Backbone as a ProteinNet text record, in pm:
[ID]
protein_1_A
[PRIMARY]
MLSTRRATLIVVLSCLLLAGCKSGSLGGLSPSGSASASAAAGGSGAGGAGGAGRAIAVGAGPQKKYTVQQQPAAGSCHYRYEKGEPLEDPACTPGAISPAVTQANLKTTICRKGGYTSGVRPSTSVTGKEKKLNAASYGYTGEMSEAEYDHLISLQLGGDPNDPRNLWVEPADPGHKTSQGINNRKDPVETKLHTAVCAGKVTLAQAQHAIVTDWTTALTTLGFS
[TERTIARY]
2219.4	2193	2323.5	2422.6	2550.3	2621.4	2615.8	2683.2	2618.6	2486.5	2414.6	2456.9	2465.4	2509	2651.5	2735.9	2876.7	2885.2	2803.6	2804.3	2756.9	2653.7	2601.6	2707	2780.2	2884.8	2994	3028.3	3133.2	3089.2	2960.7	2908	2913.3	2871	2871.3	3011.5	3106.6	3245.7	3302.1	3263.5	3311.3	3258.6	3131.5	3071.1	3144.8	3172.3	3238.3	3378.1	3449.8	3586.5	3591.1	3498.5	3498.5	3414.4	3339.8	3251	3155.4	3111.1	3025.8	2879.9	2845.2	2706	2646.6	2519	2447.1	2370.1	2335.4	2264	2134.1	2073.1	1948	1965.6	2092.8	2117.1	2115.6	2132.5	2139.1	2010.9	1936.5	1814.7	1698.4	1713.2	1603.3	1568.3	1652.8	1626.2	1681.3	1603.4	1647.3	1697.9	1803.8	1848.9	1745.3	1750.1	1649.1	1647.8	1759.1	1764.3	1729.6	1692.8	1665.3	1533.2	1511.3	1387.8	1267.4	1281.3	1166.8	1131.2	1231.2	1203.1	1140.3	1189	1132.5	987.3	957.9	820.7	730.7	783.6	703.2	677.5	779.4	764.6	675.9	679.8	604.2	486.4	447.9	342.7	209.6	184	56.7	53.3	168.8	175.1	118.9	1.4	-57.1	-149.8	-147.6	-226.9	-374.5	-442.3	-585.7	-632	-546.4	-589.8	-580.2	-495.6	-477.5	-395.3	-356.9	-280.4	-131.9	-55.4	89.7	139.7	263.3	324.8	316	361	363.9	223.2	213.4	84.4	38	-90.6	-148.7	-227	-204.1	-271.2	-421.7	-495.3	-640	-677.3	-748.5	-786.9	-915.9	-967.6	-1089	-1215	-1205.5	-1321.6	-1407.3	-1522.9	-1612.1	-1658.7	-1664.2	-1706.5	-1825.7	-1911.9	-2023	-1971.5	-1863.4	-1803	-1651.9	-1593.1	-1448.2	-1380.9	-1261.8	-1182.3	-1049	-986.4	-857.7	-752.2	-684.3	-584.6	-444.9	-367.7	-229.4	-148.6	-64.2	15.9	163	242.6	386	452.9	563.9	635.5	674.1	675.6	710	847.2	853.5	979.8	1026.8	944.5	987.7	954.7	873.6	832.6	896.7	925.4	996.8	933.2	904.8	848.5	950.3	898.9	978.3	923.1	1000.3	952.7	981.2	881.8	892.9	852.7	950.5	928.2	864	908.4	859.4	733.6	664.9	541.3	572.6	504.3	528.5	466.8	544.2	496.5	512.3	431.4	431.6	556.2	582.5	687.5	626.5	672.1	610.7	625.2	724.6	740.3	631.9	587.1	483	343.8	334.4	205.3	208.7	204.1	208.8	75	-31.4	-165.2	-238.4	-369.9	-454.6	-589	-640.4	-767.5	-879.7	-1000.6	-1118.9	-1170.2	-1196.9	-1251.5	-1395	-1457.1	-1596.3	-1609.3	-1496.4	-1499.1	-1419.9	-1486	-1421.4	-1457.6	-1386	-1416	-1558.9	-1606.1	-1737.8	-1854.1	-1828.3	-1939.9	-1925.9	-1851.8	-1828.8	-1959.3	-2057.2	-2181.4	-2260.5	-2237.2	-2309.9	-2223.4	-2098.2	-2010.1	-1959.8	-1836.1	-1776.4	-1836.3	-1902.2	-1958.1	-2109.4	-2168	-2314	-2359.7	-2476.6	-2534.2	-2569.2	-2545.1	-2571.8	-2448.3	-2339	-2213.3	-2191.7	-2067.5	-2025.9	-1945.5	-1858	-1758	-1816.8	-1922.5	-1978.4	-2030.6	-2070.8	-2126.2	-2022.1	-1896.7	-1791.4	-1680.2	-1683.7	-1576.1	-1582.4	-1470.3	-1467.9	-1497.5	-1549.5	-1581.7	-1454.2	-1464.2	-1348.4	-1306.4	-1395	-1357.8	-1253.4	-1253.8	-1154.7	-1033.1	-1056.2	-944.4	-866.9	-933.8	-863.6	-753.5	-782.6	-682.3	-572.7	-613.9	-515.1	-422.4	-477.5	-398.1	-285.2	-315.5	-211.8	-102.8	-144.9	-48.2	37	-26	46.2	139.5	100.8	189.7	319.8	308.7	428.3	507.9	439.3	506.8	595.3	542	613	698.4	691.7	768.7	715.3	585.6	524.5	503.2	554.3	545.9	471	416.9	343.3	204.7	129.3	-7.4	-93.1	-165.7	-248.2	-359	-403.7	-511	-463.4	-331.7	-275.7	-240.9	-252.1	-217.5	-342.6	-344.7	-459.2	-425.8	-517	-503.3	-563.4	-476.5	-517.2	-513.8	-614.3	-611.6	-517.6	-413.4	-322.4	-401.3	-473.7	-571	-703.2	-753.5	-871.6	-993.5	-1090.8	-1213.8	-1284.6	-1276.4	-1343.1	-1270.8	-1153.9	-1082.9	-1075.7	-1162.4	-1169	-1064.4	-1006.4	-910	-978.5	-905.6	-965.6	-989.4	-1105.8	-1141.5	-1054.7	-1009.3	-940.6	-820.4	-764.7	-643.4	-524.6	-443.1	-330.3	-228.9	-229.3	-139.2	-184.9	-307.4	-362.7	-386.1	-337.5	-360	-229.2	-212.8	-90.6	-119.6	-42	-54.2	21	-55.8	1.4	20.5	144.9	170.2	113.2	108.4	58.3	152.6	99.1	179	279.8	383.4	479.5	408.2	444	383.6	249.2	203	73.9	85.6	-6.4	-4.4	-69.8	-5	-59.6	-194.1	-271.3	-404.7	-504.8	-468.5	-558.7	-629.8	-599.7	-662.7	-599.7	-664.2	-610.3	-645.2	-544.5	-566.8	-452.2	-466.1	-358.2	-383.9	-277	-287.4	-317	-304.8	-335.6	-486	-568.1	-713.3	-769.1	-733.9	-786	-736.7	-618.8	-568.5	-661.4	-699.3	-789.7	-926	-974.7	-1104.7	-1101.2	-993.3	-980.1	-971.5	-900.6	-889	-1022.7	-1095.5	-1228.4	-1320.8	-1317.7	-1399.6	-1361.7	-1230.9	-1182.5	-1222.4	-1214.2	-1253.4	-1401.6	-1483.3	-1628.1	-1670.4	-1586.5	-1615.3	-1558.6	-1489.5	-1432.6	-1307	-1242.9	-1121.5	-996.7	-1008.2	-898	-958.9	-889.9	-945.1	-920.6	-997.2	-980.1	-839.4	-792.1	-658.2	-549.7	-562.5	-462.5	-457.1	-571.6	-576	-515.4	-547.6	-494.9	-343.9	-291.6	-146.7	-74.4	-135.2	-73.1	-60.1	-159.5	-157.1	-51.2	-45	51.7	195	210.9	345.6	397.8	318.7	356.7	238.6	166.6	47	79	201.8	237.8	252.7	272.9	288.2	173.9	74.8	-32.5	-107.4	-141.9	-217.2	-133.4	-7	82.2	103.5	123.7	146.4	30.5	-90.9	-209.2	-255.5	-180.3	-209	-318.4	-336.7	-441.4	-386.8	-256.8	-201.2	-66.6
4279.2	4134.9	4057.5	4099.4	4029.2	4046.7	4168.7	4194.3	4115.9	4099.5	4022.9	3876.5	3818.5	3678.1	3661.8	3762.8	3754	3759.6	3844.7	3856.1	3726.8	3664.2	3537.2	3427.9	3426.8	3326.3	3342.5	3468.1	3494	3444.5	3467.7	3421.4	3270.8	3201.9	3055.4	3001.3	3060.4	3013.3	3038.3	3149.6	3180.8	3080.4	3042.7	2942.8	2811.2	2770.7	2641.6	2642.6	2753.9	2761.6	2767.5	2838.8	2856.1	2753.3	2669.2	2566.6	2627.6	2748.3	2817	2818.5	2765.3	2767.2	2628.2	2618	2491.5	2478.5	2355.4	2333.8	2410.3	2436.8	2510	2654.4	2707.6	2845.4	2863.7	2755.5	2762.7	2711.2	2800.2	2758.1	2734.2	2755.7	2739.8	2596.3	2496.7	2355.7	2316.8	2236.5	2190	2047.5	2009.6	1870.7	1783.5	1654.1	1563	1558.8	1592.7	1586.3	1716.5	1820.9	1950.4	1951.3	2056	2067.1	2076.8	2152.3	2167.5	2037.4	1956.9	1828.2	1732.6	1736.7	1649.3	1684.9	1813.9	1856.4	1810.8	1817.3	1773.9	1624.9	1549.8	1404.1	1359.7	1431.7	1388.7	1477.2	1558.7	1654.3	1590.7	1471.4	1406.2	1346.2	1336.2	1288.9	1151.1	1140	1011	960	1019.3	969.3	966.6	861.8	853.8	836.5	787.3	761.1	882.2	978.2	1094.2	1059.9	1161	1135.8	1130	1092.7	1092.3	963.6	970.7	850.4	841.3	729.1	711.4	695.9	715.3	702.2	557.1	537.9	404.5	397.1	292.8	277.3	263.3	307	292.6	182.2	81.7	-31.4	-7.5	-112.9	-103.3	-98	-140.8	-140.7	-265.1	-271.5	-387.9	-409.9	-536.1	-572.7	-669.2	-663.3	-757.6	-898.7	-907.7	-1036.8	-1024	-1095.1	-1089.9	-1194.1	-1161.6	-1255.4	-1278.7	-1392.2	-1426.2	-1327.4	-1264.9	-1163.6	-1222.4	-1168.4	-1211.4	-1178.9	-1271	-1255.5	-1231.5	-1181.9	-1162.6	-1294.7	-1284.2	-1403.3	-1493.1	-1622.4	-1719.8	-1688.9	-1688.4	-1665.7	-1521.7	-1428.8	-1288.9	-1210.8	-1267.8	-1198.8	-1264.6	-1185.2	-1237.4	-1184.5	-1275.4	-1236.3	-1159.8	-1068.3	-1003.8	-1051.6	-1038.4	-1083	-976.8	-947.4	-852.2	-925.4	-950.6	-1027.6	-1163.1	-1220.3	-1351.1	-1347.3	-1233.6	-1222.2	-1202	-1274.3	-1257.2	-1128.8	-1055.1	-935	-951.6	-881.1	-887.6	-821.3	-851.3	-785.5	-658.5	-539.1	-416	-395.2	-461.5	-448.9	-526.4	-636.3	-719.1	-683.6	-648.1	-622.9	-489.2	-378.9	-247.1	-200.1	-275.5	-236.2	-159.2	-164.6	-88.7	-64.3	55.4	91	86.7	76.3	74.9	217.6	259.4	394	407.3	293.9	295.6	332.2	334.7	365.9	493.3	593.3	720.4	764.2	864.6	918.5	973.2	1021.7	1084.4	985.1	860.8	765	644.4	659.8	548.9	486.7	570.7	520	432.9	450.4	370.2	259.7	251.4	144.8	60.7	77.9	-14.1	-3.4	108.1	125.1	104.1	62.1	48.9	-74.5	-65	-177.5	-287.9	-411	-522.8	-569.8	-491.8	-534.4	-488.6	-494.4	-447	-550.9	-620.5	-703.7	-819.9	-880.9	-998.1	-963.3	-838.8	-798.7	-764	-751	-713	-817	-917.9	-1017.1	-1108.4	-1128.6	-1221	-1363.5	-1444.4	-1582.7	-1665.9	-1775.7	-1864.1	-1929.1	-1934.2	-1990	-1901.9	-1774	-1679.4	-1673.4	-1650.1	-1633.7	-1762.5	-1877	-2004.4	-2021.1	-1982.1	-1990.8	-1886.6	-1767.7	-1662.3	-1700.2	-1764	-1802.3	-1896.8	-1994.3	-2089.2	-2017.8	-1926.4	-1852.4	-1760.8	-1696.8	-1606.3	-1681.5	-1802.6	-1886.1	-1911.6	-1933.8	-1952.6	-1822.4	-1709.5	-1579.6	-1561	-1600	-1583.1	-1704.2	-1807.9	-1927.3	-1998.9	-1983.7	-2049.8	-2197.3	-2283.8	-2428.2	-2502	-2428.7	-2492.9	-2537.2	-2584.9	-2627.2	-2505.2	-2512.6	-2400.3	-2371.1	-2474.7	-2456.9	-2381.7	-2369.5	-2301	-2155.3	-2117.8	-1982.2	-1908.7	-1779.7	-1697.5	-1617.7	-1618.1	-1528.8	-1396.5	-1308.1	-1194	-1062.4	-979.1	-841.5	-762.7	-704.4	-624.6	-512.9	-434	-340.6	-414.1	-450.4	-536.5	-468.2	-551.1	-498.4	-405.5	-436.6	-352.6	-220.5	-204.6	-77.1	-14.2	-59.9	0.1	-49	-166.2	-222.3	-269.2	-268.6	-314.3	-465.3	-511.1	-652.9	-751.2	-713.8	-815.2	-760.9	-652.9	-599.8	-682.9	-738	-822.4	-750.4	-617.9	-540.5	-540.7	-586.8	-583.2	-721.3	-825.8	-962.9	-1040.6	-1119.4	-1199.6	-1322.2	-1426	-1546.8	-1523.2	-1508.5	-1479.4	-1609.6	-1644.9	-1768.2	-1758.7	-1871.5	-1875.7	-1800.7	-1754.6	-1685.8	-1779.9	-1724	-1806.6	-1884.4	-2009.7	-2091.9	-2150.5	-2119.5	-2173	-2324.1	-2397.7	-2542.3	-2583.3	-2675.1	-2721.7	-2789.8	-2792.4	-2852.7	-2775.3	-2653	-2569.8	-2464.4	-2465.7	-2368.8	-2231.5	-2134.3	-1998.5	-1921.1	-1859.1	-1777.8	-1678.4	-1566.3	-1468.8	-1350.1	-1298.3	-1186.4	-1054.6	-1054.5	-932.8	-904.3	-1009.8	-992.4	-903.7	-927.4	-839.3	-695.6	-676.5	-541.1	-468	-536.7	-478.4	-445.1	-533.2	-511.4	-390.1	-376.3	-261.8	-130.9	-134	-13.4	21	-81.3	-59.2	7.5	-42	16.5	161.5	189.2	325.2	419	370.5	452.3	486.5	387.9	409.5	494.9	498.3	580.9	722	747.1	878.7	908.4	803.7	823.5	833.9	788.4	793.9	799.8	862.4	870.9	741.2	722	604.7	601.7	715.5	722.4	686.8	733.6	702.6	553.3	490.5	346.1	269.5	309.8	242	254.3	371.6	392.6	317.6	310.2	236.2	88.5	34.6	-106.6	-133.9	-52.1	-79.1	-52.3	33.4	59.4	-60.3	-109.8	-226.3	-259.7	-366.5	-397.6	-432.1	-478.1	-515.3	-394	-276.1	-153.8	-55.4	-94.5	-2.2	54.5	-29.1	17.5	111.9	78.2	162.2	296.2	293	415.2	512.4	457.7	542.6	567.3	515.3	544	458.5	335.1	248.5	134	131.4	27.2	71.8
-2946.4	-2934.5	-2924.1	-3009.9	-3010.3	-2877.9	-2825.4	-2698.2	-2584.5	-2593.3	-2489.8	-2491.5	-2611.7	-2624.9	-2574.4	-2609.4	-2566.5	-2414.1	-2353.5	-2207.1	-2141.5	-2200.7	-2147.4	-2154.9	-2270.1	-2288.5	-2185.1	-2154.5	-2055.4	-1918	-1883.6	-1754.2	-1744.6	-1851.8	-1852.9	-1836.5	-1910.6	-1902	-1762.8	-1704.1	-1568.8	-1468.8	-1486.4	-1396.3	-1404.4	-1526.8	-1546.3	-1487.6	-1505.1	-1455.7	-1303.7	-1246.8	-1101.4	-1028.4	-1104.8	-1047.4	-945.8	-978.6	-883.4	-920.2	-1036.8	-1079.1	-1071.8	-1034.5	-1032.3	-1161.6	-1194.6	-1319.7	-1323.8	-1206.3	-1202.6	-1244.6	-1245.6	-1282.5	-1432.9	-1506.3	-1650.8	-1710.9	-1771.6	-1839.7	-1746.3	-1613.9	-1521	-1489.2	-1521.1	-1496.1	-1361.1	-1288	-1156.1	-1166.1	-1095.8	-1093.4	-1025.3	-1052.8	-1000.1	-848.8	-784.8	-640.4	-571.7	-647.7	-587.9	-515.6	-436.3	-360.4	-450.8	-563.6	-652.7	-719.8	-755.8	-819	-719.6	-594.9	-493.1	-467.1	-465.9	-442.9	-555.5	-677.9	-792.2	-787.2	-746.4	-742.1	-628.3	-516.2	-399.2	-366.8	-460.2	-433.8	-400.3	-455.4	-428.4	-289.3	-224.2	-85.7	-70.4	-12.5	19.7	-88.2	-204.2	-315.2	-284.2	-333.1	-319	-176.7	-88.8	48	137.2	104.3	189	311.4	390.2	511	483.6	585.5	573.8	511	460.9	407.2	255.8	203.6	58.2	2.1	-127.7	-193.7	-192.2	-177.1	-186.2	-316.6	-392.2	-521.1	-502.3	-602.9	-603	-701.6	-652.6	-736.4	-812.4	-869.5	-950.2	-866	-740.7	-653.2	-672.2	-606	-616.8	-760.7	-799	-934.2	-927.2	-1028.2	-1035	-1060.7	-1138.4	-1166.9	-1159.8	-1065.6	-1050.4	-1138.9	-1183.8	-1263	-1193.8	-1222	-1161.7	-1210	-1114.8	-1147.2	-1158.3	-1250.2	-1267.9	-1142.9	-1101.4	-980.9	-1016.8	-922.8	-948.2	-989.2	-1057	-1103.2	-986.7	-1010.8	-907.1	-848	-715.6	-645.7	-641.3	-691.8	-698.2	-571.3	-482.9	-359.9	-238.3	-137.9	-20.8	107.9	199.3	328	410.2	492.4	595.6	728.8	833.7	964.8	1070.3	1149.7	1259.8	1387.2	1474	1597.1	1564	1455.8	1414	1329.6	1326.6	1250	1102.3	1015.1	871.8	819.4	742.3	675.4	524.5	452.1	305.7	245.6	120.8	44.4	-15	26.2	-22.6	-172.8	-234.3	-379	-452.9	-393.2	-455.3	-404.8	-278	-213.7	-140.8	-214.5	-150.9	-97.2	-129.7	-87.8	-195.6	-191.8	-284.8	-217.9	-232.5	-170.8	-273.3	-221.8	-308.3	-326.3	-449.5	-471.4	-421.1	-388.7	-342.5	-195.5	-123.2	20.4	44.7	99.4	129.7	271	318.4	451.1	456.9	344.1	340	340.1	297.7	288.1	380.6	488.4	581.5	632.1	662.1	719.4	622.3	494.9	395.8	336.3	381	330.3	447.6	486.4	584.3	723.9	755.9	890.3	894.3	785	782.9	860.2	915.2	987.2	887.9	928.8	839.2	765.4	775.7	716.9	574.7	534.1	401.8	325.3	396.1	328.9	249.4	299.7	230.5	91.6	72.9	-55.7	-159.8	-118.8	-214.4	-224.4	-140.4	-137	-260	-330.2	-444.2	-399.4	-488.1	-455.2	-444.2	-372.3	-354.9	-486.5	-583.6	-714.1	-782.1	-745.9	-799.1	-706.6	-578.1	-484.7	-460.9	-475.7	-459.6	-563.3	-686.4	-793.2	-772.2	-730.9	-706.6	-591.3	-490.4	-373.1	-413.2	-497.2	-540.8	-621	-707.2	-788.1	-700.4	-601.7	-513.6	-419.5	-381.4	-300	-374.5	-504.8	-587.2	-595.1	-599.7	-603.9	-481.1	-365.1	-238.2	-200.3	-279	-245.6	-123.7	-98.4	17.4	-14	72.7	48.2	159	254	363.3	320.8	416.9	389.3	355.9	246.2	204.9	306.2	374.8	473.7	596.5	614.3	729.5	698.5	572.2	530.2	483.7	507.6	468.9	343.5	246.7	132.3	177.1	219	300.1	223.6	249.5	200.8	292.2	236.7	319.6	387.7	309.4	365.2	361.3	476.8	482	419.6	383.1	325.1	422.4	551	650.3	674.8	610.8	614.7	476	386.9	253.9	156.4	181.7	87.5	-39.7	-150.5	-275.5	-270.1	-315.4	-301.2	-378.1	-499.4	-579.5	-655.7	-610.5	-673.5	-625.6	-717.1	-675.2	-587.7	-592.4	-506.3	-361.7	-338.1	-202.7	-143.4	-209.7	-162.6	-158.9	-53.3	-40.4	45.7	24.8	105.7	236.6	344.8	476.3	554.2	585.4	661.7	802.7	868.8	1006.1	1100	1212.3	1313.4	1378.4	1440.6	1514.3	1624.5	1640.8	1744	1706.3	1586.9	1542.8	1521.2	1577.7	1563.2	1431.7	1364.3	1237.4	1258.4	1154	1153.8	1239.8	1277.1	1356.6	1271.2	1142	1053.7	1063.6	1001.3	995.5	1121.6	1181	1299.9	1310.9	1240.2	1236.3	1328.9	1388.3	1482	1410.7	1280.6	1204.9	1207.3	1213.5	1207.1	1319.2	1446	1551.3	1541.4	1482.5	1460.2	1363.6	1257.7	1158.4	1220.3	1305	1367.6	1460.8	1537	1627.1	1549.1	1437.7	1355.9	1290.7	1249.2	1190.7	1292.4	1414.7	1521.2	1545.7	1544.5	1567.9	1454.7	1331.6	1216.1	1223.8	1251.5	1256.5	1375.6	1478.2	1595.8	1580.6	1470.8	1446.3	1524.9	1579.2	1658.1	1570.7	1447.7	1352.5	1213.4	1120.3	985	908.8	806	719.9	662.9	614.9	555.2	655.4	778.7	881.1	909.1	916.6	940.9	824.3	704.5	586	578.7	603.7	598.6	710	827.1	937.3	902.3	835.5	796.4	690.3	586.4	479.1	525	626.2	677.3	755.7	849.4	930.5	1020.8	988.8	1067.6	1212.8	1238.7	1375.4	1466.3	1407.8	1487.7	1464.5	1386.2	1347.9	1468.5	1563.6	1680.1	1765.3	1784.5	1864	1794.7	1663.5	1586.9	1601	1604.4	1612.4	1755.5	1852	1992.3	2055.1	2004	2057.3	2142.8	2165.7	2253.2	2307.3
[MASK]
+++++++++++++++++++++++++++++++++++++++++++++++++++++++++++++++++++++++++++++++++++++++++++++++++++++++++++++++++++++++++++++++++++++++++++++++++++++++++++++++++++++++++++++++++++++++++++++++++++++++++++++++++++++++++++++++++

């Protein structure tokens, strides 16, 4: 036993002197940047949504009674712009999916005849208060009637109805005339993706990930434009 310990000590000292050993060689521990650690950290891949890309959080899903959700601190969120189009702050609004919508139940949820969204959408008495709080989060100072309190992953794509990670105050598009109400270019993108999902041309997870990555390129990324 003593000779074994002495031999181990000699190996350790040799490693240190020659700088030839990695931390993973001692005690079987891998450094945080190693392949094994990366695999452990990213093993879940796309999380609850599946598919490529970062994990998407799973929200609480449809509720019988919605309550006003706490929003990020005032001024803590910042818009990004792609070709003039406003995009959400991924740190504040990374998106969240509803556990009630899956690839397996599309026909009875978002793709069912008669519609789905009206039955799960929170009332304006809840979202109206959240919108004002979220406007402060993003530092939005424009007319509230010109901005949409938008689901990043829309309800028709299985987005969570009232998770604060999935809602943000979306300013009007470039060139939008004031007093014309809400008319964002993101809406037709969502509708086209919904049609594609229900037609089996793309999976629910692929559509959701394309939206949270960048809605302005979602159609191109999935080969629809």
